[in-house]
N, C-alpha and C positions, 0 to 999 in steps of 0.2 A: 754440688756438681758430682761428687764421687758417688752419690746414690744412683746416678744413671748407670754407672759401671756395674754396681751390685745388682741392678735389676735385670741384667742380661741372663739368658738361660744358662744353666750350668752344664747341661748336656746338649751338644749340638752336633749334627752330622754334617761333615763337609768333605767332599772328594772321597767318599767311601771310608772315612775315618771318623771316629767319635772323639770329641774333646770335652773335657770336664774342667771348668774353672775352679781351681782349688782355693785361691786367695787373690784378693785385690788389695794391694798395699798403697795407700795414699802417700804421696810425697809432700814435703813442705811447699806451701803456696797453694795447694789444692788444684792446680791445673795439670799435674802429672801423676801417674800411678804406675806401679809395677804389678803386672798380672802374672800369676803362676798357673799354668795350664798343663793338664795331663792329656796326651793324645794317644789314641789306640787305632793303629792302622789295621791290626788284626788282634785276635785274642792273646797272642804271645809276643806282640811287639808294642811296647809302650815307650813313649818319649815324653820329655818335659820341655815345655816352652816357657821362656821368660820374655814377657812382652812389655815394652816400655810404651805406655799410652800417654798421649798429650790431648788436652782439651783445646779445640779450636773453635773460636766464636763463629757461629754459622755452620760449622762442620760437626760439632760434637766430639766424641772420643774417637781417636784414630791411632793406629800403631805407628810409632816412630821407628822402633827397632824390634826385631825378634831374634832371640838366641835359642836355637834348638839343641837339646842335650839328649844323648842316649842314656841308658840306665847307668852305665859305669861312670860316665862323666857327671851325671847328676849326683851320684853317691860321693864322688870325689869333691864336688862343690859343697855338698852338705858337710863333709868332714872339714874342709877348709874354712867354712863359715863358723863351725864350732870352735876352731882355733881362734878366729877373729873375736868371737864372743867372749871366750875365756880371757883373752888378752885385754879386751876392752873392760871387762869386769875387774880384772886385776889392776889396771891403770886407774879406774874409778876409785877403787878402795884406797890405793896409794895416794891419789890426789886428795882424797878426803882427809887422810892422815896428815898431809902437809898443810891443810887449811885449818887445822885445829889450833886455836890460840891457847897458850898456856894460861892457867888460872893465876891471877895475880896473887902474890904472896902478901901476907899482912905486913904492913910496914911497922918496923919497931921504932918507937918514939924514944929518942934519947932524952933522958932527964938530967942533963948536966947543970950543975949550979955553980 
């Protein structure tokens, strides 16, 4: 089902603005996706849209939510997501360290007579 999303044109003109689909990120379950779109109302005005898409039987893909970001907000979001990524990587490394089982030591056999 996600292939239908990828087959959309990447450059579309709507309401005197150009939009470019930069990425479509499938979510678990396959019936939802996050679409990242760059829109250009003019050569010097670019915005980023995050679109939450849902697959509806009989409808196809449709937008459930759209979040519109100006350039400054998009940069701030990228910075915040970088922090999230670093923390997630740090937690993953630490959780792996806690899941390591110690190697069993050789048992010493007592030879008492």
